[in-house]
N, C-alpha and C positions, 0 to 999 in steps of 0.2 A: 674329328672335332675341329671346329673353327671358332676361335675367340677373337673378338674385336674390342679394341680399347682406344682411348684418345688421351695420350699422355701429355699433350700440349694443345694449344688452340689451333695450331696449323699442322698437326700430325695425327695420323691414324695408324695404329699397329694392328696387323692381322696375323694370327698364328693358325696354321692349318696342319693337322696331323691325322693320318688315317683317312678313311672314306667318310663321305657325308651322305646322309639320306635326305629325303625331301623335306622333312620337318626341320632338320638341322640347317639345311640350305636356306630355307625360308626365314628362319630366325636370324641367321647370320646376315643375310641380305638386308633384312629390316634394320639390324644393328648398324651395318655399314651406311645405309641411307641416313639413319638418325644422327650418327656422330659426324657425318660429313656435311650436314646441311648448312653450317655456318662457316665452312672452311673456304679460305681464299689463298691462292698460291701455296697449297698444301704439300705435304710430304707423306708418302706411304712407306711403311716398313713392313715387309711381307716375309714371314718366316715359314718355310714349308719343310716339315720333317716327316719321315715315315709316310710318304705320299701313297695314296691308294685312289684309284679312280672312283669318282662319286657314282652313286646309283643312278639308274636311268631317270628315276623320279626327281632326283636332285638336279640333274642336268635339264630336265624339263622345266623345273621351277626357275632356274637361271635364265633359260631362253625366254620364258614367259615374262620375266622381269627386265629383260634387256632394254626396253624403251625407257625404263625408270633409271637404269644403271648407266647408260651411255653418257648422259649429261654430267654425271659425277666426275668423269675423266677430266673435264675442263677445270675442275676445282683443284686439281693437283698438278704440280710442276715436276716432281721427282718421285721415283719409286725405286727403293732398294729391295731386291729379292734375294733372300738367303735360302739356299738349298744345297744338299750334297748330291742331288740327282742332276747329272750333266744335261740331260735333255730338257729339264725344266729351266735351268739357267739359260740354255740356248734359246728356248721358246720365249722366255722373258725378254731377252735382248732383241729378238726378231719383232716382238710386239712393240717394243720401244721404237723400232725403226718405222713401223707402220703408223704409229700415233705421234705425229710431229710435235704436238704440244706437251707431251709427257716424256721426260727422260727416264729411261729404265736402265738400271745397271744391276747385274747379278753378281752374287758372292757366294762362296762356300759358307756353310753354317759356322765354321770356326773363324770366319772373318767378320764377325759382327761389329767389331770396333772400326774396321775399315769402312764397312757399310754405313755406320753412323756418321763417320767423318765425311764421307762423300755426300750423304743425304743433307748434312748441315752446311756443306761448303757453299760459297757464293756461286751462283749459276754462271757468272762470267768466267770462272776458272775453267769450266768445261770448254769454252770457246777458244781458249788460249789467245785471247785478244786483250791487250792491255786496255784499261778503261779509257785512257786518253786517246787511243786510236779508234775507239768505237763511237764515232760521231757521224751524224747524217751528212750527206754530200749534197 
């Protein structure tokens, strides 16, 4: 099951649990596109529990929709991924390294407060550069 919500104007929350079939994937992707359409400098809060591989039909739907989904990445600056599955957290961090415009940080499910704090922190804190030193030369 995949649930999509928009708790604020700049944030989308996605909760994934269990396996997805093609119909669920299609409905979830429609929801993600719809709630993301007006977002600028957005934040994603992604909670993954009881992960199971999606069906082949669900993966086919996702691949088919990829041209519509890729531009959505530019709407978001940060993504916090919560999961108790180590390889999912590692894969999320690797994805963040590949997508330079999106900072992705992973957390254990029990670290939801830390994830929220990171997600809402000023982006300059990640760079460890004081504001007065961040000027053009």
